[in-house]
N, C-alpha and C positions, 0 to 999 in steps of 0.2 A: 678814629683819628680825624685829623683835620680834613676839611673838604677840599681845600686848595693848597697850593704850595706856599712856603714861607716867602715873605717879601721883606725887603730891607726897609728899615724905618727911616724917617727923616732925622738926621743927626746934625748936631752943631758942626760948624766948619772944622773945629779942632779935633773932632772925634770921627772923622771920615775914615774910609777904608784904606787910607794911604799907608797904614802900618802893616797891612797884610802883605805877606811875602809874594802872593800872586799878583799884587798890584805893583810892587817894587821890582820884582824879578820873576816874571811869569815862568820862564824856563826852569829856574831854580826851584820854584814851587812844585812843578811837575816832577823834577828829579827827586825832590824830597819825598813826595808821595811814593815814587818808585822805590826809594830806599826803605821806607816803612813797609811797603808791600813785599820787598825782598826779605825783610825780617819776618813777615808773616809766613812766607814760603819756608823759611828755615824752621820756625817753630812748628808748623804743621807737619813738615817732613820729619823733623826729629821726634815728634810725638808718636807718629805712626810707623816709623822705620822698622821697629822690631817685628811688626806684623809680617813684613816681607822677608825678614832675616831670621825668623823664628828657629828653623832647623840649625842654621849656622851658629847662632848665639847659644842655643841649647847644647850643641855638641862642644863648642869651644869652652863653655864654663861648666860643663858637666851638670847641667840642671835639667829638670824635666820640661817637656813642652808646655804643660799646664802652668808650671811656675814661671817659665819664660813669658808666657802669654800675659801674666799679671803685670809685666812691665808697663803695658799700656794702661791697664786698669788703675794701678797705683799712680801713674802720671796724671790721669784725668781726675782722680780723687783729690790729689794735692791741689790741682787748679780750682776745683769746686770749693774746697775748704779755705783756700788762701786768698782768693780774689778780692773779696770785700775788705778783710782786715788789713792786708798789705797795701791795697790801694788807698785806704784811709791814712795809713802811716806815711805814704810817699806822695800824697796829692799836692803838696806845696813845692815839690822839687821841680825846677825848670825842666821843660820837656827834653831839651837836648841832653842834659845831664842824666835824666832818668832813663831815657831810651838807650843812651850809650852805656849806662851801667847795666841795664837789663841784658843788652846784647853781649856785654863783656862776661856776665854770668853765664849766658847761653854758650858762648865759645868755650869757657873754662869747663863747664859741666859736660859739654859734648866731647871735649878732649879727654875729660876724666872717664867718660863712658868708653872711649876708644882704648884706653889703657887699663881698663878694669881687670884686675887679676882674679876676681871672684864675682859670684852672683850678687852678694850683698853689697859689694863696692858699686856694681852697676846700678842697683836699685837706688843707692844713695846719690850717685851722680845724676840720675834721671830725676830724682826728687828735687834736687837743687835746681836743675834746669826748669822743672815745672813751676817752681816758685817764681822764677823770672817771667815765665809765660803767663802766670796768673795776673801779674800786674800789666804785662804788655797788652793783653786783649782789653784791659780796662781803659787804656789811654791811647792806643794806636789810632783808632777811628777818630777820637776827639782831637788828637794832634793833627791829623790830616785835614779834618774839617776846618780847624782853626787857621789853616794857611790860605783858605779861599773865602770868598763871600758866602754868606749864609745860603743864598740861592744855589750855590754850587756844592753844598755839603754832600749830596747823594753821590755825585761823581767822584768826589775825593774819597768817600768811603768805599765806593766800588773799586777804586785803584788799589786800596789796601787789600780788600778781600779777593781781588783777582790774583794776588800773590798767594793767598792761602789755597785758592782753587788750583793754581799751577802746582802747588806742593802736593796735592792729592793726585793730580793727573800725571805729572811728570816726575816730581821729586821722589816720591816713594818708589815708583817703578825703576827710576834711574839708580836710586840708592840700593835697591834690591839687586839690580844687575851688577853694579860695582862690587857689592858684597859677595855675590856668587863668583865673580871673576878673580877678585883680589883679596877677599876676606872681609868679614863684617866690620872689623875695626877700621879699615880704610874708608868705608862708607861714612863713618862718624867723623873721621879726620877731614874728608872732603867737605862735609856739611859744616864743620867748624870753620873751614877756610871761607866758605860763602858767608857765614855769619860775621867773620872778621871784616870782609869787604863791606857788608851792610853797615857794620858799626862805624867804619870810616866815613861812609857816605852820610850817615845820620849826624855824626859829629861835625861834619863840614856844612851841612845844608839846613838842619833844623834850627830855627832861631832860639837864642837863649833868652826866653821871656818867662815871666811868671805865669803859671797856668791860669790864674784868676784874671789876667789881662786879655785873654782870648775871648772872642764872642762865643766860642763853642764851649766855654767853661760852664755855662748854664743852659738849660733847655730854652729854645727860642719861643716856645709856647707851653710853659709848664702846666702840667695837669697830672696829678697823682693817680687819678682813676684810669686815665688812658695809659699811663706808664704801666700800671699793674696789669691792664688788659694785654698790653704788648708782651709782657713777661709770660703770662699764662698762655697766650697764643703761641709764643715761640716754643715753650716746653712741649705743648701738644703737637705742634706741627713737626718739630724736630724729632720727637719720639715716633711720630707716624712714619717719617722718612726712614729712620734707622730700624724700625720694626721690619720693614721689607728689605732694606738695602743690606743689612747685616747678613742676610741669608740669600742674597741675590745670586751668588755663584752657584750654589746647589740648585736653586730654583731654575736658573737658565738651563742647567744641565739635565736635571731630572724631570722637570715639569715642561719646559719649553723644548727639550730635545736637542739643544745645541751641543756639538762636540766639545769636549773639555778644552781642546787647544784653541777654540774660537772665543772662549769666554774672556780672556785677557784683552784681546783687541776690542771686544764689545764694551768692556768696562772703560777702556781708554777713550773710546768714542763717546760714551755717555758722559765721561768726565769733562771732555772738551765741550760738549753741548751745554754743560752747566754754566760755562762762562757766558753763554748767550743770555741766560737769565740775569746774570750779574750786570752785563752791559745794558740790557734793555731796561731794567729797573733803575739803574744808575742814571740813564738818560731821561726816563719818564717821571721819576719821583718829584722833581722840583715843580713840574706842571700839574701832575695829577697824583698826589701822594696816596689818596685812598684807593684809587683804582690800581696803582702800582703795588699796593699791599695786598688787596683782595685777589688780584689775578694770579700771583704765584701760589697762594694757599689753595685757591680753587683748582689750579692746574695740578697741584700735588694730589689733591683728593681724587680728581677725575682720572688722572693717569694711574693711580694705584688701584682704583676699583676696576678700571679697564684692564690692567695687568692681571687682576684676579679673574676677570671674565674671559679674557682672550689669551692668557699666558701660555696656553698649550700650543699656540702657534708661534714658532720661532721668530720670524720677521716681525710679527705684531708685538711680541714681547720686547724685542730690541727697541722698537719705536716708543713704546710706553715707558720703558726704563729711561730712555733718553729724555722724554718729556718730563718724567719725574725729576731728573737731574736739573732740567731747566727751571722747574718750579722751585726746587730747593735753592739753587743759586740766586734766584731773584728774592726768595724769602729772606736769605741772610742779609742782603743789602737793605731791604725794606724795613726789617725789624731793627737793625742797628741804627739806621737813619731816623726811624721813629723814636728811638730812645733819645737821640740828640735833640729832637724837637720837644718831646713831652716830659723829659727828666724834671721831676719836681724840685730838685736841688742841684747839687754838683753832677755834671755829666760823667765825671770820672767814677763817682760812687755808683751812680745809676748804671753805668756800663759794667761795673764790677759785678753788681747783683745780676744784671742781665747775662753776663758771661757765665756766671755760676749756674744760672737757670738753664742756659743753653746746653751746658755740659750735663746737667741733670737729664735733659731730653735725650742727649747722646747715650747716656748710661742706661736709661730706662727703655729705650727702643729695643735693644736686644732681649730684654726681659719679656716684653710683650710678644716679640717674635718667637722667643723660646716657648712661651705659653701657647701660642698658636700652633707651633710645631708639635708640641707634646699632646695637644688635645684634638685638633682637627686636621693636622697635617701641614706639610710644607707649602702646598698650593694655596693655603689660606692666609699666609703671612701678609700679602699685599692688602687683603680685605681688612685685617686688623689695623694695618697702617692707614688705610683709607678712613676707617672709623675715627681714628685719632685726628687725622687731618681735617675731617669734616667738623669735628668738635672744635678744632682751632678756628675754623671759619665762622662757626656760630658764635664763639666767644668774641671774636674781633668785630663781627657785625652787631654785637650788643651795644656798641658805642656809636651814637649817632654822629654823622659828620658835622664839622663845624660850619656854621653859616657865614662866618666872617673870616676875612684874612687874618691869620695869626700874626701878631706883631713880633718881629725878630728884633730883640733889643739887646743891648750890651749887658754883660753880667751884673753890673751894679746899677742899672737903670731902675727907675721907679716901677716900670712894668714887671720886671723880673723880681724886684723886691716884693711886690704884691703877690706874685705867683709863688714865692717861697714861703710867704707868711702862713 
């Protein structure tokens, strides 16, 4: 990737940054990012909510636990398959209208899940919701970045993904608790209500502009090879993280010796620490993008191999799982921001393929973890993850740093035209 952060180009007086929402109304721009981040919270919570409510949904719809577990698998599969084609079909729609429509589909799909009379109905409702999420992840970060100057892209992206992190840390546990107290359908109703609030905020705050008018519509330093490296790096690193994390609960109990009742608080703690990685990389990326990308991948690999080596000690295991979460949180921001920089063509389409690849990493991680579990045992799952994370670091380091400042140009400028050619 580039050796230094993006800088703003010299622009004619008529094309200055006065059109940016952050320049005209800074507080409104922050609120707009918060609205997009709240939507991220909703999508992440909705995708993973069946995990916490598996027994309740299974009993309520008279379906087996294994079949109910497929609700998450089917959802992720729809996101992988639909991201690129749906983004291509919708990439000309103004962001306010597109995001509002996606959130409207989310609300209706989530309410449809809440009233599902059968397992098949629930699968269909979640598939519809997944279609909206497939497009959302392709445009959310791009939309947030377009509200601010190019040098502030990483912080805008961090604001969006902070919402997804809160979804994992608080959304799923809170939804699980509500479902246990009042029934699983109420959890979906509450989530739909939060989605409706996010829809209203997006409709009020996101500008109605053509996507092509935003400086974030194209990569600020287009490079097809670096973009491909980012995608491959993300697949390997994400797979490495989920190779270990998928089985982290039994690992902490059986290998580290933690009592079963301590595992939930530990996971909550490690989820919170993940936000440290998001914050740190969001602040560092504009100044040292290469270092801000290498550091979380390296931390991921080191923490996983350390978890393998010292996982038999409970306190040490908690520390290394927390560091693993810090690395993953930072990785998410660095990779997505890198896509906005290196995208060879439209950042929407580039983000769509990146989102699909990210979900491939999520889906393949449990497969590698299961392979480790069935061949050499539960204690080896972090080692398998460390190997994948190390491979990700090698792939990323295969691209030499840029020697010059990349030019951050407008989408239709000569520089970007040359980059797309």
